[in-house]
C-alpha positions as CSV (number, residue, x, y, z in Angstrom):
1,X,0.0,0.0,0.1
2,X,1.7,3.2,-1.0
3,X,0.8,6.5,0.6
4,X,1.5,10.2,-0.1
5,X,1.5,12.8,2.6
6,X,0.7,16.5,1.4
7,X,1.6,18.6,4.4
8,X,3.4,21.9,4.5
9,X,4.6,21.5,8.2
10,X,7.7,19.3,8.3
11,X,7.1,18.2,11.9
12,X,3.5,17.3,11.3
13,X,4.3,15.4,8.2
14,X,7.1,13.4,10.1
15,X,4.8,12.8,13.0
16,X,2.0,11.4,10.7
17,X,4.7,9.3,9.0
18,X,5.7,7.8,12.3
19,X,2.1,7.1,13.4
20,X,1.3,5.4,10.1
21,X,4.4,3.0,10.3
22,X,3.4,2.3,13.8
23,X,-0.1,1.3,12.8
24,X,0.8,-0.5,9.9
25,X,4.6,-1.2,9.0
26,X,3.6,-2.6,5.5
27,X,2.4,0.9,4.4
28,X,5.0,2.6,2.1
29,X,5.2,6.4,2.4
30,X,6.2,7.2,-1.2
31,X,6.4,11.1,-0.9
32,X,6.0,13.7,1.6
33,X,5.0,16.9,-0.3
34,X,4.8,20.3,1.1
35,X,3.2,22.5,-1.5
36,X,0.3,22.7,-4.3
37,X,2.9,23.2,-6.8
38,X,4.9,20.2,-6.0
39,X,1.9,18.1,-5.3
40,X,0.3,19.0,-8.6
41,X,3.3,17.9,-10.4
42,X,3.7,14.6,-8.4
43,X,0.2,13.6,-8.9
44,X,0.2,14.3,-12.5
45,X,2.7,11.3,-13.0
46,X,1.7,9.1,-10.0
47,X,-1.3,7.3,-8.5
48,X,-0.9,6.4,-4.8
49,X,-3.2,4.1,-3.1
50,X,-4.1,6.9,-0.5
51,X,-3.6,10.5,0.0
52,X,-3.3,12.3,3.3
53,X,-4.0,15.9,2.3
54,X,-3.9,18.9,4.6
55,X,-6.5,21.5,3.5
56,X,-4.5,24.6,4.3
57,X,-1.1,24.6,2.5
58,X,1.6,27.3,2.5
59,X,0.6,28.5,-1.0
60,X,-3.1,28.1,-0.7
61,X,-6.3,25.9,-0.3
62,X,-5.4,22.2,-1.3
63,X,-8.7,22.1,-3.5
64,X,-6.5,23.8,-6.1
65,X,-4.8,20.4,-6.6
66,X,-8.0,18.7,-7.4
67,X,-9.0,21.3,-9.9
68,X,-5.8,21.0,-11.8
69,X,-5.3,17.2,-11.7
70,X,-7.6,14.3,-12.2
71,X,-7.3,12.5,-8.7
72,X,-8.1,8.8,-8.8
73,X,-6.7,8.1,-5.5
74,X,-8.9,8.1,-2.2
75,X,-8.2,10.9,0.1
76,X,-8.1,11.5,3.9
77,X,-8.0,15.1,4.8
78,X,-6.0,16.5,7.8
79,X,-7.1,19.7,8.9
80,X,-7.2,22.3,11.8
81,X,-10.8,23.0,11.3
82,X,-13.2,22.3,13.8
83,X,-15.7,19.4,13.5
84,X,-18.4,21.6,12.2
85,X,-16.5,23.1,9.4
86,X,-15.6,19.6,8.1
87,X,-18.6,17.8,8.6
88,X,-20.3,18.9,5.1
89,X,-17.6,17.2,3.3
90,X,-17.0,14.3,5.3
91,X,-19.0,12.1,3.0
92,X,-17.1,13.1,-0.1
93,X,-13.7,11.7,1.2
94,X,-12.7,8.5,2.9
95,X,-12.3,10.5,6.1
96,X,-10.8,13.5,7.8
97,X,-8.4,13.9,10.8
98,X,-8.6,16.9,13.0
99,X,-5.1,18.3,14.2
100,X,-3.4,17.2,16.4
101,X,-3.8,14.0,14.8
102,X,-4.5,11.1,17.3
103,X,-3.3,7.5,16.7
104,X,-6.5,5.9,17.4
105,X,-8.3,8.2,15.0
106,X,-5.7,7.6,12.3
107,X,-6.1,3.9,12.7
108,X,-9.7,3.9,12.5
109,X,-9.3,6.1,9.2
110,X,-6.9,3.6,7.7
111,X,-9.1,0.8,8.5
112,X,-12.0,2.6,7.0
113,X,-9.9,3.0,3.8
114,X,-9.2,-0.6,3.7
115,X,-12.9,-1.5,4.1
116,X,-14.0,1.0,1.4
117,X,-11.4,1.2,-1.2
118,X,-12.5,-1.8,-3.1
119,X,-16.1,-0.7,-3.5
120,X,-16.3,3.0,-3.4
121,X,-15.4,5.6,-5.9
122,X,-15.0,9.4,-5.0
123,X,-16.9,12.1,-6.7
124,X,-13.9,14.7,-7.0
125,X,-16.0,17.5,-8.5
126,X,-18.6,17.4,-5.7
127,X,-15.5,17.4,-3.3
128,X,-14.0,20.5,-4.9
129,X,-17.3,22.4,-4.7
130,X,-17.8,21.4,-1.1
131,X,-14.3,22.7,-0.1
132,X,-14.9,25.8,-2.0
133,X,-18.1,26.5,0.1
134,X,-16.3,25.7,3.4
135,X,-13.4,28.0,2.5
136,X,-12.3,30.1,5.5
137,X,-13.2,33.7,5.3
138,X,-10.4,35.6,6.9
139,X,-10.7,38.5,9.0
140,X,-10.7,42.1,7.0
141,X,-10.6,44.3,10.1
142,X,-10.5,44.7,13.8
143,X,-12.6,46.5,16.3
144,X,-10.3,48.3,18.6
145,X,-11.4,49.8,22.2
146,X,-8.8,51.9,23.8
147,X,-9.7,54.2,26.7
148,X,-13.0,55.8,25.9
149,X,-12.4,55.5,22.2
150,X,-13.5,52.8,19.6
151,X,-12.1,52.6,16.2
152,X,-11.7,50.0,13.5
153,X,-8.2,49.0,12.1
154,X,-8.0,47.3,8.6
155,X,-6.0,44.3,8.0
156,X,-3.9,45.9,5.6
157,X,-3.0,48.6,8.0
158,X,-1.3,46.0,10.4
159,X,2.4,45.5,10.1
160,X,2.5,43.0,12.8
161,X,0.9,41.4,16.0
162,X,3.0,40.8,19.2
163,X,2.4,39.4,22.6
164,X,3.6,41.1,25.6
165,X,3.0,40.6,29.4
166,X,0.1,38.3,28.6
167,X,-1.6,40.8,26.3
168,X,-1.6,41.0,22.3
169,X,-1.1,44.1,20.4
170,X,-1.5,45.3,16.9
171,X,1.4,47.6,15.4
172,X,0.3,49.4,12.3
173,X,2.4,50.8,9.6
174,X,2.0,54.3,10.8
175,X,3.4,53.1,14.2
176,X,0.2,53.2,16.4
177,X,-0.3,50.3,18.8
178,X,-3.7,48.9,20.1
179,X,-4.5,46.1,22.1
180,X,-6.6,43.1,20.6
181,X,-8.9,40.5,22.3
182,X,-7.3,37.5,20.4
183,X,-4.5,35.3,21.4
184,X,-1.7,34.8,18.7
185,X,-3.0,31.3,18.5
186,X,-6.5,32.3,17.5
187,X,-5.2,35.2,15.1
188,X,-3.4,32.4,13.2
189,X,-6.7,31.0,12.6
190,X,-8.5,34.0,11.4
191,X,-5.9,36.2,9.5
192,X,-4.8,35.2,6.0
193,X,-1.7,32.9,6.1
194,X,-0.8,34.3,2.6
195,X,-0.1,37.8,4.1
196,X,0.9,36.9,7.7
197,X,3.3,34.6,9.3
198,X,4.0,33.7,12.9
199,X,7.7,33.8,13.1
200,X,7.9,32.8,17.0
201,X,5.8,32.6,20.0
202,X,5.4,36.5,20.5
203,X,5.2,37.7,16.8
204,X,3.1,37.5,13.7
205,X,4.4,39.5,10.9
206,X,2.9,41.0,7.7
207,X,4.8,40.2,4.4
208,X,4.7,43.8,3.6
209,X,6.4,44.8,6.8
210,X,9.6,43.0,6.0
211,X,12.4,45.3,5.2
212,X,15.4,42.9,5.3
213,X,16.4,39.5,6.6
214,X,19.8,38.5,8.2
215,X,21.2,34.8,8.9
216,X,21.1,34.4,12.5
217,X,22.6,32.0,15.0
218,X,21.4,28.2,14.9
219,X,20.2,28.5,11.3
220,X,17.7,31.1,12.4
221,X,16.6,34.2,10.4
222,X,16.6,37.7,12.0
223,X,13.9,40.0,10.2
224,X,14.1,43.7,10.2
225,X,10.6,45.1,10.0
226,X,9.1,48.6,9.2
227,X,8.1,49.7,11.7
228,X,10.5,48.1,14.4
229,X,9.2,45.9,17.0
230,X,9.0,47.4,20.6
231,X,11.8,46.9,23.1
232,X,11.6,43.1,24.4
233,X,10.2,41.7,21.2
234,X,12.7,40.2,18.9
235,X,11.8,39.5,15.2
236,X,13.8,36.2,14.9
237,X,12.2,33.3,13.2
238,X,12.4,30.3,15.6
239,X,14.2,27.1,14.5
240,X,11.2,25.0,14.1
241,X,9.5,27.6,11.9
242,X,12.5,28.5,9.6
243,X,11.8,26.1,6.8
244,X,8.2,26.8,6.7
245,X,9.0,30.6,6.6
246,X,11.3,30.1,3.8
247,X,8.4,28.3,2.0
248,X,6.1,31.1,2.9
249,X,8.4,33.7,1.2
250,X,9.0,31.6,-1.9
251,X,5.3,31.3,-2.6
């Protein structure tokens, strides 16, 4: 049984491979592919028995692959969506797995594939349309309250978000700072990943805020932004995010 993993997070792809091997050592991972572009090229020339497909890749939504290539392989989706978001298209695929992926749920999905693969075909056009209808609508603006004032800040005005002393703030391109009632974890879910990237535990930056990048110790990258971060906030891409950061820049 040959399997392909399409996942843009290297650690997540490695963990999924480890779990699959623990569940069934006879399964062969033929490829781990991080992007829509590479997946499209691969699937044009290869037909794996099963595909594990992340919905949100670094270069866009994975339904683009389904539009560009006639997929004959069954698919198990992996996603950070909640159960309500994925419920509508569960019936069009073999199964879905919510991140972080649990071994028992993965085992159940693989067993489901084995039971259904001989008798069930997938309506890929229906799957594409369902994915479109469930596409995330990213936040366009934030309602800000500071003191006795209330205002809105458009997403394209924001240079970066940063966390300081258990609070999260917006820094705009005109150097204004405002508190927001979202954690950085939540912000990652509601702002467009094509424009924003979380470089470390304390900072999410807008692509347009990047002025310069400098190699840093231990294979990290130091980012110079406009405007500059406040004192105590370092715009340094963490080790575990460096590979994905480079992919984000390249796409």
